[in-house]
KOLKOL-102331 format. One line per 4 residues: number of its first residue (from 1); their letters; for each residue x, y, z of N, C-alpha, C, O. Coordinates in steps of 0.1 Angstrom, whole numbers, padded with zeros to 4 digits. Atoms other than C-alpha are relative to their C-alpha. Layout:
# KOLKOL-102331
NUM = A = X/Y/Z/X/Y/Z/X/Y/Z/X/Y/Z ~ ...
//
This chain:
# KOLKOL-102331
1 = XXXX = 0007/-0013/0000/0000/-0001/0000/0009/0014/-0001/0019/0015/0006 ~ -0008/-0015/0003/0014/0035/-0011/-0004/0009/0012/0005/0014/0020 ~ 0003/-0010/-0012/-0005/0055/0014/0003/-0006/0015/-0002/-0016/0020 ~ -0004/0006/-0014/0011/0052/0048/-0012/0005/0009/-0019/0014/0005
5 = XXXX = 0010/-0002/-0011/-0014/0052/0080/0005/0012/0006/-0004/0021/0009 ~ -0007/-0008/-0007/0009/0073/0095/-0002/0017/-0008/0003/0027/-0003 ~ 0000/-0015/0007/0001/0105/0070/-0012/0005/0008/-0021/-0002/0012 ~ 0010/-0009/-0003/-0020/0132/0081/-0008/0003/-0009/-0003/0006/-0020
9 = XXXX = 0011/-0003/0010/-0052/0139/0064/-0011/0012/0001/-0021/0010/0008 ~ 0010/-0010/-0002/-0070/0170/0062/-0011/0001/-0011/-0009/0000/-0023 ~ 0010/-0004/0009/-0104/0176/0049/-0003/0013/0000/0001/0018/0011 ~ 0002/-0014/0001/-0112/0210/0041/-0017/0003/-0009/-0019/0004/-0021
13 = XXXX = 0015/0001/0005/-0152/0211/0038/-0007/-0011/0007/-0007/-0022/0000 ~ 0005/0009/-0007/-0169/0189/0062/-0013/0000/-0002/-0020/0005/0007 ~ 0016/0004/-0001/-0204/0180/0048/0000/-0014/-0004/0009/-0022/-0003 ~ 0001/0017/0007/-0216/0147/0033/0010/-0005/-0002/0016/-0014/0005
17 = XXXX = -0010/0007/0010/-0190/0141/0010/0013/0001/0010/0019/-0010/0012 ~ -0010/-0003/-0005/-0162/0154/0031/-0002/-0008/0015/0008/-0012/0021 ~ 0002/0008/-0010/-0177/0137/0061/0004/-0014/0000/0011/-0020/0008 ~ 0000/0017/0003/-0180/0102/0046/0016/-0002/-0003/0021/-0012/0001
21 = XXXX = -0014/0002/0001/-0142/0106/0036/0005/-0003/0015/0010/-0014/0018 ~ -0005/0000/-0012/-0134/0114/0072/-0002/-0011/0007/0008/-0016/0013 ~ 0004/0012/-0009/-0152/0085/0088/0007/-0015/-0007/0011/-0025/-0001 ~ -0008/0010/0007/-0137/0061/0061/0015/0000/0004/0021/-0010/0008
25 = XXXX = -0015/0001/-0002/-0102/0070/0065/0004/0003/0016/0016/0004/0018 ~ -0003/0003/-0013/-0103/0072/0104/0000/-0013/0004/0007/-0017/0014 ~ 0004/0017/-0003/-0115/0036/0104/0014/-0006/-0004/0018/-0016/0001 ~ -0011/0007/0004/-0084/0029/0087/0013/0002/0009/0023/-0005/0007
29 = XXXX = -0011/-0002/-0009/-0060/0044/0114/0003/0015/-0003/0007/0022/0007 ~ -0007/-0015/0002/-0051/0078/0098/-0004/0012/0010/-0013/0012/0017 ~ 0000/-0013/-0008/-0049/0109/0116/-0007/0009/-0010/-0001/0011/-0020 ~ 0010/-0006/0006/-0079/0130/0102/-0002/0015/0006/-0003/0015/0019
33 = XXXX = 0003/-0011/-0005/-0083/0165/0107/-0011/0008/-0011/-0014/0004/-0022 ~ 0011/-0005/0009/-0110/0189/0093/0001/0019/0002/0003/0024/0013 ~ 0007/-0013/0002/-0116/0226/0085/-0012/0004/-0009/-0013/0002/-0021 ~ 0012/-0003/0006/-0148/0239/0078/-0010/0012/0006/-0010/0016/0018
37 = XXXX = 0006/-0014/-0004/-0171/0269/0082/-0008/0000/0014/-0008/0009/0022 ~ 0009/0001/-0014/-0195/0255/0111/0006/-0008/0011/0010/-0020/0010 ~ -0005/0007/-0013/-0183/0248/0145/-0008/-0010/0004/-0004/-0019/0011 ~ 0007/0013/-0004/-0212/0226/0150/0002/-0014/-0009/-0002/-0025/-0005
41 = XXXX = -0005/0009/0008/-0201/0204/0122/0010/-0005/0005/0009/-0017/0006 ~ -0013/0004/-0008/-0165/0202/0138/-0004/-0008/0013/0002/-0018/0017 ~ 0001/0005/-0012/-0182/0194/0171/-0007/-0014/-0001/-0005/-0023/0006 ~ 0009/0014/0005/-0207/0165/0156/0014/-0009/-0003/0016/-0019/0003
45 = XXXX = -0010/0009/0008/-0174/0151/0137/0010/-0002/0013/0017/-0012/0012 ~ -0009/0001/-0012/-0154/0154/0171/-0008/-0011/0009/-0002/-0020/0015 ~ 0007/0006/-0009/-0180/0139/0191/-0004/-0016/-0005/-0005/-0025/0004 ~ -0001/0012/0007/-0184/0108/0167/0010/-0005/-0005/0009/-0014/-0013
49 = XXXX = -0013/0006/0002/-0149/0103/0164/0001/-0001/-0016/0005/-0012/-0019 ~ -0002/-0001/0016/-0149/0109/0124/0013/0007/0000/0021/0002/-0008 ~ -0015/-0007/0003/-0116/0133/0130/0006/0001/0013/0000/-0003/0024 ~ -0007/0000/-0014/-0092/0139/0156/0002/0015/0003/0003/0019/0015
53 = XXXX = -0002/-0015/-0005/-0089/0176/0155/-0008/0009/-0012/-0009/0004/-0023 ~ 0005/-0009/0010/-0108/0205/0136/0000/0015/0004/0006/0020/0014 ~ 0000/-0013/-0004/-0116/0241/0136/-0011/0005/-0011/-0014/-0002/-0021 ~ 0011/-0008/0008/-0143/0265/0120/0007/0013/-0007/0002/0023/-0011
57 = XXXX = -0007/-0012/0008/-0115/0288/0106/0012/-0007/-0004/0015/-0018/0001 ~ -0014/0007/0004/-0081/0280/0090/0008/0001/0012/0008/0011/0019 ~ -0010/-0003/-0012/-0056/0271/0117/0009/-0005/-0005/0009/-0016/-0011 ~ -0011/0002/0008/-0023/0273/0105/0006/-0013/0003/0011/-0019/-0007
61 = XXXX = -0004/0015/-0002/-0012/0239/0124/-0007/-0011/-0010/-0001/-0019/-0017 ~ 0004/0010/0008/-0037/0219/0107/0001/0001/-0015/-0002/-0009/-0021 ~ -0005/0000/0015/-0027/0230/0071/0014/-0006/-0001/0018/-0016/-0008 ~ -0015/0003/-0003/0009/0227/0081/0006/-0014/0001/0017/-0019/-0004
65 = XXXX = -0004/0015/-0003/0009/0193/0093/-0006/-0009/-0010/-0003/-0021/-0010 ~ 0007/0012/0009/-0013/0176/0065/0012/-0004/-0011/0021/0004/-0015 ~ -0009/0006/0010/0006/0153/0041/-0013/-0001/-0011/-0009/-0003/-0022 ~ 0012/0004/0007/-0028/0149/0023/-0010/0012/0000/-0011/0016/0012
69 = XXXX = 0010/-0008/-0001/-0054/0176/0016/-0013/-0003/-0008/-0012/-0003/-0020 ~ 0012/0002/0010/-0091/0167/0003/-0008/0013/0000/-0012/0018/0010 ~ 0009/-0014/0002/-0109/0196/-0009/-0017/-0003/-0004/-0020/-0008/-0015 ~ 0013/0005/0003/-0147/0191/-0007/-0009/0013/0002/-0018/0015/0010
73 = XXXX = 0005/-0013/-0001/-0157/0225/-0015/-0008/0006/-0013/-0003/0001/-0022 ~ 0008/-0006/0014/-0180/0244/-0045/0015/0005/-0004/0023/0010/0003 ~ -0012/-0006/0008/-0152/0253/-0072/0003/0012/0003/0015/0014/0007 ~ -0008/-0014/-0001/-0151/0289/-0069/0006/0000/0015/0017/0006/0015
77 = XXXX = -0005/0000/-0014/-0145/0285/-0030/0013/-0005/0000/0022/0002/0006 ~ -0010/0007/0000/-0119/0260/-0037/0010/0006/-0004/0021/0004/0000 ~ -0012/-0007/0006/-0100/0282/-0059/0005/0010/0010/0016/0011/0013 ~ -0004/-0012/-0007/-0104/0313/-0035/0007/-0007/0011/0018/-0002/0014
81 = XXXX = -0011/0006/-0010/-0091/0290/-0006/0014/0000/-0004/0024/0004/0003 ~ -0015/0004/0003/-0062/0280/-0023/0011/0015/-0002/0022/0017/0002 ~ -0005/-0013/0004/-0054/0316/-0035/0006/0008/0015/0016/0014/0016 ~ -0004/-0006/-0013/-0054/0327/0003/0007/-0009/0007/0015/-0003/0015
85 = XXXX = -0006/0008/-0010/-0040/0299/0021/0011/-0010/-0003/0015/-0017/0005 ~ -0008/0009/0007/-0017/0279/-0002/0015/0000/0008/0023/-0009/0009 ~ -0011/-0002/-0004/0012/0293/0014/0002/-0007/0013/0013/-0008/0018 ~ -0001/0009/-0011/0005/0272/0044/0006/-0012/0001/0014/-0017/0009
89 = XXXX = -0003/0011/0002/0008/0241/0030/0014/-0006/0000/0025/-0001/-0003 ~ -0014/0005/-0003/0035/0217/0038/0006/-0004/-0014/0000/-0009/-0023 ~ -0007/0003/0014/0063/0214/0009/-0001/-0017/-0001/0004/-0026/0006 ~ 0001/0012/0003/0053/0182/-0007/-0013/-0008/0002/-0015/-0020/-0001
93 = XXXX = 0017/0004/-0001/0015/0179/0002/-0005/-0003/-0012/-0003/0004/-0022 ~ 0007/0003/0010/-0005/0163/-0020/-0015/0001/0001/-0022/-0003/0010 ~ 0011/-0008/-0002/-0038/0179/-0028/-0010/-0008/-0010/-0007/-0010/-0021 ~ 0010/0006/0012/-0070/0162/-0043/-0013/0009/0004/-0012/0019/0010
97 = XXXX = 0012/-0005/-0002/-0108/0169/-0043/-0010/-0007/-0002/-0006/-0018/-0006 ~ 0015/0006/0003/-0145/0158/-0047/-0010/0009/-0011/-0022/0008/-0014 ~ 0009/-0008/0009/-0155/0185/-0073/-0006/-0007/-0014/-0002/-0016/-0021 ~ 0011/0010/0008/-0182/0176/-0097/0001/0007/-0017/-0006/0003/-0026
101 = XXXX = -0006/-0005/0014/-0166/0197/-0129/0017/0001/0002/0022/0003/0013 ~ -0016/0001/0000/-0128/0195/-0137/0009/0011/-0011/0019/0016/-0008 ~ -0007/-0005/0011/-0120/0212/-0169/0004/0019/0004/0014/0026/0002 ~ 0000/-0015/-0004/-0128/0250/-0155/0007/-0001/0016/0007/0010/0023
105 = XXXX = -0007/-0001/-0012/-0110/0240/-0121/0015/-0003/-0002/0024/0005/-0002 ~ -0009/0007/0000/-0084/0215/-0126/0015/0008/-0005/0025/0009/0001 ~ -0011/-0007/0007/-0060/0235/-0150/0003/0011/0007/0015/0014/0009 ~ -0001/-0012/-0008/-0066/0267/-0130/0007/-0004/0014/0017/0003/0018
109 = XXXX = -0008/0005/-0013/-0056/0248/-0097/0017/-0002/-0001/0026/0001/0007 ~ -0016/0005/-0002/-0023/0234/-0109/0011/0012/-0007/0023/0012/-0007 ~ -0007/-0011/0003/-0015/0268/-0126/0005/0008/0009/0014/0015/0008 ~ 0001/-0013/-0012/-0017/0288/-0095/0006/-0009/0012/0009/-0003/0022
113 = XXXX = -0007/0005/-0011/-0002/0262/-0072/0014/-0001/0005/0021/-0002/-0005 ~ -0015/-0003/-0003/0032/0264/-0055/0007/-0013/-0007/0000/-0023/-0007 ~ -0008/0010/0010/0056/0241/-0077/0003/-0011/0011/0005/-0023/0007 ~ -0003/0011/-0010/0064/0219/-0044/-0010/-0008/0007/-0009/-0016/0016
117 = XXXX = 0011/0011/-0003/0029/0205/-0040/-0007/-0001/-0010/-0006/0008/-0019 ~ 0005/0004/0010/0008/0187/-0062/-0014/-0002/0000/-0018/-0008/0010 ~ 0011/0001/0000/-0029/0187/-0071/-0003/-0012/-0013/0002/-0011/-0024 ~ 0004/0006/0010/-0046/0156/-0089/-0013/-0004/0007/-0015/-0009/0018
121 = XXXX = 0014/-0002/0001/-0082/0158/-0093/-0007/-0015/0002/-0001/-0025/-0003 ~ 0010/0014/-0001/-0110/0129/-0084/-0011/0006/0001/-0012/0018/0004 ~ 0013/0000/-0002/-0146/0127/-0083/-0006/-0013/0004/-0004/-0023/-0003 ~ 0006/0010/-0007/-0164/0104/-0062/-0014/0000/-0007/-0020/0011/-0007
125 = XXXX = 0016/-0002/0005/-0198/0096/-0079/-0009/-0008/0008/-0016/-0018/0005 ~ 0006/0007/-0008/-0214/0090/-0049/-0009/0014/0007/-0004/0025/0005 ~ 0007/-0009/-0004/-0242/0112/-0029/-0011/-0004/0007/-0013/-0016/0009 ~ 0016/0001/-0006/-0276/0115/-0012/-0010/0012/-0002/-0006/0022/-0008
129 = XXXX = 0012/-0013/0001/-0306/0139/-0012/0001/0007/0013/-0006/0017/0014 ~ -0001/-0008/-0012/-0295/0150/0024/0012/0005/0002/0021/-0001/-0004 ~ -0010/-0005/-0001/-0270/0171/0032/0009/0004/0014/0002/0003/0024 ~ -0006/-0002/-0012/-0244/0179/0062/0008/-0016/0003/0007/-0027/-0001
133 = XXXX = -0009/0011/-0004/-0219/0159/0082/-0004/-0013/0007/0000/-0024/0007 ~ 0007/0009/-0006/-0245/0145/0103/-0006/-0011/-0009/-0011/-0021/-0004 ~ 0006/0009/0008/-0257/0125/0073/0010/-0008/-0007/0007/-0017/-0016 ~ -0010/0007/0005/-0221/0114/0064/0000/-0015/0001/-0004/-0019/0013
137 = XXXX = -0003/0012/-0003/-0215/0078/0060/0008/-0007/-0014/0005/-0006/-0026 ~ -0011/0004/0014/-0188/0060/0037/-0007/-0014/-0005/-0001/-0023/-0011 ~ 0007/0011/0006/-0216/0034/0030/-0002/0002/-0015/-0002/-0007/-0023 ~ 0001/-0004/0011/-0223/0057/0002/0010/0000/-0013/0007/0004/-0024
141 = XXXX = -0010/0003/0008/-0192/0048/-0016/0002/-0013/-0005/0010/-0016/-0013 ~ 0000/0018/0003/-0199/0009/-0016/-0008/-0002/-0012/-0020/0001/-0011 ~ 0005/0004/0013/-0207/-0001/-0050/-0001/0011/-0011/-0007/0009/-0022 ~ 0001/-0010/0007/-0202/0034/-0064/0013/0003/-0008/0023/-0004/-0005
145 = XXXX = -0013/0002/0007/-0176/0046/-0091/0007/0011/0005/0001/0018/0013 ~ -0007/-0010/-0004/-0147/0069/-0084/0009/0005/-0013/0015/-0004/-0020 ~ -0006/-0003/0012/-0130/0091/-0114/0011/0008/0005/0009/0017/0013 ~ -0009/-0007/-0003/-0096/0102/-0114/0005/0008/-0012/0006/0002/-0023
149 = XXXX = 0000/-0007/0013/-0087/0129/-0138/0013/0006/0001/0014/0018/0005 ~ -0015/-0008/0003/-0048/0136/-0143/0003/0007/-0009/-0004/0006/-0019 ~ -0004/-0010/0015/-0032/0160/-0167/0015/-0005/0000/0019/-0013/0008 ~ -0016/0001/0001/0005/0160/-0178/0011/0005/0011/0023/0002/0012
153 = XXXX = -0009/-0005/-0009/0015/0177/-0151/0002/-0008/0014/0011/-0006/0023 ~ -0001/0009/-0009/0008/0149/-0128/0009/-0009/0002/0013/-0014/-0009 ~ -0011/0009/-0001/0033/0125/-0113/-0008/-0015/0000/-0019/-0016/0004 ~ 0005/0016/-0005/0027/0084/-0114/-0003/-0002/0012/-0013/-0008/0014
157 = XXXX = 0001/0002/-0013/0030/0085/-0079/-0012/0006/0006/-0019/0000/0014 ~ 0013/-0007/-0009/0003/0111/-0070/-0014/-0006/-0006/-0024/-0007/0001 ~ 0012/0008/0006/-0021/0093/-0096/-0002/-0014/0007/-0013/-0017/0009 ~ 0000/0014/-0006/-0015/0059/-0079/-0005/0002/0012/-0012/-0006/0018
161 = XXXX = 0003/-0002/-0014/-0019/0074/-0046/-0015/0004/0000/-0022/0002/0009 ~ 0015/-0005/0002/-0053/0090/-0058/-0008/-0011/-0003/-0018/-0013/0004 ~ 0006/0016/0003/-0065/0055/-0073/-0001/-0008/0014/-0011/-0015/0017 ~ 0000/0008/-0014/-0055/0040/-0039/-0010/0004/0010/-0017/-0004/0017
165 = XXXX = 0008/-0006/-0009/-0074/0065/-0019/-0016/-0003/-0003/-0025/-0005/0005 ~ 0015/0007/0004/-0106/0057/-0039/-0002/-0017/0003/-0014/-0020/0004 ~ -0001/0014/-0004/-0099/0019/-0033/-0004/-0002/0017/-0013/-0009/0021 ~ 0000/-0002/-0012/-0095/0027/0005/-0013/0005/0006/-0017/0002/0017
169 = XXXX = 0014/-0006/-0006/-0129/0048/0007/-0010/-0012/-0003/-0022/-0011/0001 ~ 0010/0012/0006/-0147/0015/-0007/-0004/0001/-0014/-0013/-0006/-0016 ~ 0006/-0001/0014/-0154/0024/-0043/-0001/-0011/-0008/0010/-0016/-0009 ~ 0002/0015/0009/-0164/-0006/-0065/0010/0002/-0012/0018/-0006/-0015
173 = XXXX = -0009/-0003/0011/-0147/0010/-0094/0009/0011/0001/0004/0021/0006 ~ -0008/-0012/0001/-0118/0035/-0100/0005/0000/-0016/0013/-0007/-0022 ~ -0005/-0001/0016/-0114/0047/-0135/0008/0016/-0002/0008/0025/0006 ~ -0007/-0010/0005/-0094/0074/-0153/-0003/0007/-0011/-0005/0001/-0022
177 = XXXX = 0006/-0008/0013/-0104/0102/-0176/0008/0015/0001/0011/0021/0011 ~ -0004/-0011/-0001/-0090/0131/-0185/-0011/0013/0000/-0022/0011/-0004 ~ 0012/-0008/-0001/-0108/0165/-0177/-0011/0001/-0009/-0022/0000/-0005 ~ 0009/-0003/0009/-0123/0172/-0208/-0008/-0014/-0003/-0020/-0013/-0008
181 = XXXX = 0010/0011/-0001/-0137/0134/-0209/-0009/-0001/0010/-0021/-0005/0009 ~ 0008/0000/-0012/-0148/0137/-0174/-0013/0008/-0001/-0024/0005/0003 ~ 0011/-0009/0000/-0169/0168/-0182/-0010/-0004/-0010/-0022/-0003/-0008 ~ 0011/0004/0009/-0185/0154/-0212/-0007/-0013/0005/-0018/-0014/0002
185 = XXXX = 0006/0011/-0005/-0193/0121/-0194/-0010/0006/0013/-0022/0004/0014 ~ 0009/-0004/-0011/-0206/0138/-0163/-0011/0010/-0006/-0022/0009/0000 ~ 0011/-0005/0009/-0228/0160/-0185/-0012/-0009/-0003/-0024/-0006/-0003 ~ 0007/0010/0004/-0243/0131/-0194/-0008/-0008/0013/-0020/-0006/0016
189 = XXXX = 0004/0010/-0009/-0249/0107/-0167/-0002/0009/0015/-0006/0001/0023 ~ 0001/-0007/-0012/-0251/0133/-0136/-0007/0012/-0003/-0018/0014/0003 ~ 0008/-0013/-0001/-0261/0168/-0147/-0011/0000/-0010/-0021/0006/-0008 ~ 0014/0003/0008/-0285/0159/-0175/-0010/-0007/0008/-0021/-0003/0006
193 = XXXX = 0011/0008/-0008/-0303/0136/-0151/-0004/0011/0011/-0016/0012/0015 ~ 0005/-0011/-0011/-0305/0164/-0125/-0011/0012/-0007/-0021/0017/-0001 ~ 0008/-0009/0008/-0320/0188/-0154/-0013/-0007/-0001/-0023/0000/0001 ~ 0013/0009/0004/-0347/0159/-0164/-0006/0000/0014/-0018/0003/0014
197 = XXXX = 0009/0003/-0008/-0357/0153/-0128/-0005/0014/0004/-0017/0016/0006 ~ 0008/-0014/-0003/-0362/0191/-0121/-0009/0006/-0008/-0017/0014/-0004 ~ 0009/-0002/0012/-0379/0195/-0153/-0013/-0006/0003/-0024/-0001/0003 ~ 0013/0008/-0004/-0403/0167/-0144/-0007/0006/0011/-0018/0010/0010
201 = XXXX = 0007/-0001/-0011/-0409/0177/-0110/-0006/0018/-0001/-0013/0022/0008 ~ 0003/-0015/0004/-0416/0215/-0123/-0012/-0001/-0011/-0020/0008/-0013 ~ 0009/-0003/0014/-0437/0208/-0154/-0014/-0003/0002/-0019/-0006/-0009 ~ 0014/0004/-0004/-0471/0200/-0138/-0004/0006/0014/0003/0000/0023
205 = XXXX = 0002/-0005/-0012/-0485/0220/-0109/-0010/-0004/0005/-0016/0003/0013 ~ 0011/0007/-0008/-0512/0196/-0100/0004/-0002/0016/0015/-0006/0021 ~ -0001/0002/-0015/-0517/0196/-0062/-0001/-0014/0005/-0007/-0022/-0002 ~ 0000/0013/-0005/-0513/0166/-0040/0005/-0010/-0008/-0001/-0021/-0007
209 = XXXX = -0003/0009/0010/-0494/0148/-0065/0007/-0012/0012/0002/-0023/0011 ~ -0003/0008/-0010/-0475/0130/-0036/-0009/-0010/0008/-0005/-0018/0016 ~ 0011/0010/-0004/-0507/0110/-0028/-0004/-0009/-0008/-0010/-0019/-0005 ~ 0006/0008/0012/-0512/0096/-0061/0012/-0007/-0007/0009/-0017/-0014
213 = XXXX = -0007/0003/0008/-0480/0090/-0074/0009/-0017/0004/0008/-0021/0016 ~ -0002/0012/-0001/-0462/0054/-0079/0017/0000/0004/0024/0010/0007 ~ -0015/-0002/-0005/-0426/0041/-0073/0009/0005/-0013/0021/0010/-0011 ~ -0010/-0007/0010/-0415/0052/-0110/0001/0013/0000/0013/0017/-0002
217 = XXXX = -0001/-0013/-0005/-0423/0088/-0103/0009/0005/0010/0016/0014/0008 ~ -0009/-0001/-0011/-0405/0086/-0071/0014/-0002/-0001/0022/0005/0005 ~ -0013/0005/0005/-0375/0069/-0086/0006/0012/-0012/0018/0015/-0013 ~ -0004/-0007/0009/-0373/0092/-0114/0003/0016/0006/0011/0024/0001
221 = XXXX = -0003/-0016/-0004/-0374/0127/-0094/0004/-0001/0014/0001/0008/0022 ~ -0010/-0001/-0014/-0352/0115/-0062/0006/0008/-0002/0004/0017/0007 ~ -0010/-0010/0000/-0326/0136/-0074/-0005/0016/0001/0004/0024/0003 ~ 0007/-0012/0002/-0352/0168/-0076/0001/0006/0011/-0002/0018/0012
225 = XXXX = -0001/-0005/-0015/-0344/0172/-0040/0017/0009/-0001/0026/0006/0006 ~ -0013/-0004/0003/-0315/0195/-0051/0007/0009/0007/-0001/0017/0013 ~ -0006/-0010/-0003/-0290/0217/-0039/0002/0012/-0008/0013/0013/-0014 ~ 0000/-0010/0009/-0296/0248/-0058/0011/0008/0001/0013/0015/-0009
229 = XXXX = -0011/-0008/-0001/-0266/0266/-0048/0012/-0006/-0010/0018/-0002/-0020 ~ -0013/0006/0007/-0241/0241/-0059/-0003/-0008/-0012/0006/-0013/-0017 ~ 0004/0004/0012/-0260/0227/-0090/0001/0009/-0009/0004/0006/-0021 ~ 0003/-0013/0009/-0265/0258/-0105/0012/0005/-0005/0013/0009/-0016
233 = XXXX = -0016/-0003/0006/-0226/0266/-0105/0005/-0011/-0009/0011/-0008/-0019 ~ -0005/0011/0007/-0219/0230/-0116/-0004/0001/-0012/0004/0000/-0020 ~ 0005/-0002/0012/-0246/0236/-0144/0011/0010/-0012/0015/0007/-0024 ~ -0004/-0011/0007/-0227/0267/-0155/0016/-0001/-0003/0023/0005/-0011
237 = XXXX = -0015/-0001/0003/-0191/0258/-0151/0000/-0011/-0009/0011/-0013/-0015 ~ -0002/0012/0010/-0197/0228/-0173/-0012/-0001/-0013/-0018/-0010/-0017 ~ 0011/-0005/0006/-0222/0248/-0196/0001/-0007/-0014/-0009/-0014/-0018 ~ -0001/0005/0016/-0209/0236/-0234/-0005/-0018/0003/-0015/-0023/-0003
241 = XXXX = 0001/0016/0000/-0210/0198/-0224/-0012/-0003/0004/-0018/-0013/-0002 ~ 0015/0004/-0006/-0243/0199/-0203/-0009/0006/-0014/-0019/-0001/-0016 ~ 0009/-0004/0008/-0260/0219/-0233/0001/-0008/-0012/-0008/-0007/-0020 ~ -0006/0010/0011/-0244/0193/-0258/-0010/-0014/0004/-0017/-0020/-0004
245 = XXXX = 0006/0011/-0002/-0259/0166/-0239/-0020/0000/0003/-0028/-0009/0003 ~ 0015/-0003/0001/-0294/0184/-0234/-0007/0000/-0013/-0019/-0003/-0014 ~ 0004/0001/0014/-0297/0187/-0271/-0004/-0012/-0005/-0013/-0013/-0013 ~ 0000/0012/0005/-0291/0150/-0277/-0015/-0004/0009/-0025/-0009/0002
249 = XXXX = 0012/0007/-0009/-0318/0140/-0249/-0016/0009/-0008/-0028/0005/-0010 ~ 0015/-0007/0008/-0344/0167/-0268/-0003/-0010/-0012/-0014/-0016/-0015 ~ 0004/0004/0015/-0339/0151/-0301/-0004/-0013/0004/-0015/-0016/-0001 ~ 0007/0017/-0005/-0346/0114/-0287/-0011/0002/0005/-0020/-0004/-0001
253 = XXXX = 0013/-0003/-0007/-0375/0127/-0265/-0010/0003/-0014/-0020/-0004/-0016 ~ 0006/-0004/0013/-0387/0144/-0299/-0005/-0011/-0010/-0016/-0012/-0015 ~ 0003/0013/0008/-0384/0112/-0317/-0010/-0008/0007/-0020/-0012/0001 ~ 0007/0008/-0006/-0401/0093/-0293/-0016/0007/0002/-0026/0000/0003
257 = XXXX = 0014/-0006/-0001/-0431/0117/-0291/-0005/-0001/-0016/-0017/-0005/-0018 ~ 0005/0003/0013/-0433/0116/-0331/-0005/-0013/-0003/-0014/-0014/-0012 ~ 0002/0012/0001/-0435/0079/-0329/-0014/-0002/0007/-0022/-0010/0003 ~ 0013/0004/-0008/-0466/0082/-0302/-0009/0010/-0011/-0021/0006/-0013
261 = XXXX = 0010/-0008/0008/-0482/0112/-0327/-0004/-0009/-0012/-0015/-0008/-0017 ~ -0001/0009/0013/-0477/0086/-0357/-0006/-0015/0002/-0007/-0023/-0008 ~ 0005/0015/-0003/-0491/0054/-0339/0013/-0010/-0004/0011/-0021/-0009 ~ -0007/0010/0005/-0458/0040/-0347/0005/-0010/0012/0014/-0008/0019
265 = XXXX = -0002/0012/-0011/-0458/0009/-0323/0014/-0006/-0003/0021/-0005/0007 ~ -0011/0004/0005/-0428/-0006/-0341/0013/0007/0003/0023/0001/0007 ~ -0009/-0007/-0004/-0407/0022/-0336/0004/-0002/0013/0015/-0007/0017 ~ -0002/-0003/-0014/-0413/0028/-0300/0004/-0017/0006/0010/-0017/0017
269 = XXXX = -0002/0013/-0007/-0409/-0011/-0292/0014/-0001/-0002/0021/-0006/0007 ~ -0014/0002/0003/-0375/-0011/-0310/0008/0012/0010/0018/0008/0016 ~ -0006/-0006/-0008/-0365/0020/-0290/-0001/-0002/0016/0006/0005/0023 ~ 0002/0006/-0013/-0377/0005/-0257/0008/-0012/0002/0012/-0015/0013
273 = XXXX = -0008/0015/-0001/-0358/-0029/-0265/0014/0006/0001/0021/0000/0010 ~ -0013/-0004/-0005/-0326/-0009/-0266/0002/0007/0010/0014/0009/0014 ~ -0002/-0008/-0014/-0332/0010/-0238/0000/-0010/0013/0005/-0007/0023 ~ 0001/0013/-0007/-0338/-0023/-0220/0012/-0005/0003/0017/-0006/0014
277 = XXXX = -0015/0008/0002/-0305/-0038/-0232/0010/0010/0006/0020/0007/0013 ~ -0011/-0009/-0006/-0286/-0008/-0222/0000/0000/0014/0011/0000/0020 ~ 0003/-0001/-0014/-0302/-0005/-0187/0006/-0014/0006/0012/-0014/0016 ~ -0002/0011/-0007/-0298/-0041/-0181/0016/-0003/0003/0019/-0011/0012
281 = XXXX = -0015/0002/-0002/-0257/-0038/-0182/-0001/0006/0014/0009/0003/0021 ~ -0004/-0008/-0014/-0262/-0017/-0148/-0003/-0009/0012/0001/-0006/0023 ~ 0005/0008/-0012/-0277/-0046/-0129/0010/-0012/0000/0009/-0019/0010 ~ -0011/0010/-0002/-0248/-0071/-0137/0009/0000/0010/0018/-0009/0011
//
């Protein structure tokens, strides 16, 4: 194992994902610390033994002692935090993140980062409809996917350490994509699905629908309970890729609509069979 459990790991941003990282890594025996804006979150994490130490402000010793720093922040806050505080980082510190977009973040961070530190980006494809460290659990990583997005500035050692971090956290699959490939894929499998859920949840103003819906509607709209601040930022940070995917979806939706208008049973069945075949791969 490349990651020595004697390493100090600092989590910056102790919400659902940051807290879940902390819980998993603490269980392995790492010294885990945290910096987040809420003292209440620090108190909760200390009380539940998710971290060894923490602060609701940037405490210099916590940054200076960290061998690995995990940033679980909104993209713009991540950039602002580093601009202000990277002077405190230990020489040789390895930085990683959980940010949902990469192209607009990774190159900017690597360009501005001190040359004696390294940033290797990652995206844990996991989450829940609830937020905050009190809802954190490493169980959300089990069976989920973890994507590492290296660039030519990353060393093989950093990439391998980041991959190993994903395995330690409990992810079922660890993959590598370039930041551009990541953003195109995430525009489809994550951001487009949230756009569809929000649109479905708001396209009909009928009252009391919660009394009449079945599992299919609940399943399709599960992610419509959305963090509007975070997701609106992510949508705009990945604007081109997301709009491309929305256009593809509109074309297929319009195709299905025309089949219904024209009583094209064969066309509908063919589309449904192809859909079923693709979806079945998720259940293997």
